[in-house]
Phi, psi and omega in degrees: 000138181269133178275139179245151173245173177299330179297332178288334183274332184238117180295149179294132176281138179235130177249141180235125178242128177269130179258140176293107185298320181292321179290322183281319186255349180103152183296332182272356181292152177264009178290125181272325183204147175227133178231150171244121182247129179235137177254136184304320187258012179234138177287157174084190182213161179247126174264116183250131182242149168236112180214200183299343178269356183099203180265134179197154172272135183302327183263324189249353178087191187287343182269359179298135179302334179295334178296314179297322179295314181295318179295320178297317178298317180297317179294318181299325182262011176065035182228029178270098183290338183215076185295334185271341189266000000 
């Protein structure tokens, strides 16, 4: 028999905040989008960028799960300037 915890019954909440890229990085910056992703059960936050290098987490790189969350949020809200990159 498999033991379950309360975490198995309730999915982890994830919050995504979009930061104004031009205000944060400057008008001349090539940053297209900046997101802050927070997971309910994990300390800290993930800063996710979309720029000339593509999509990536500042700390964990492009394979960080927060990147997929930010891209999904951007697509959902019709603001993914570079869905393929």
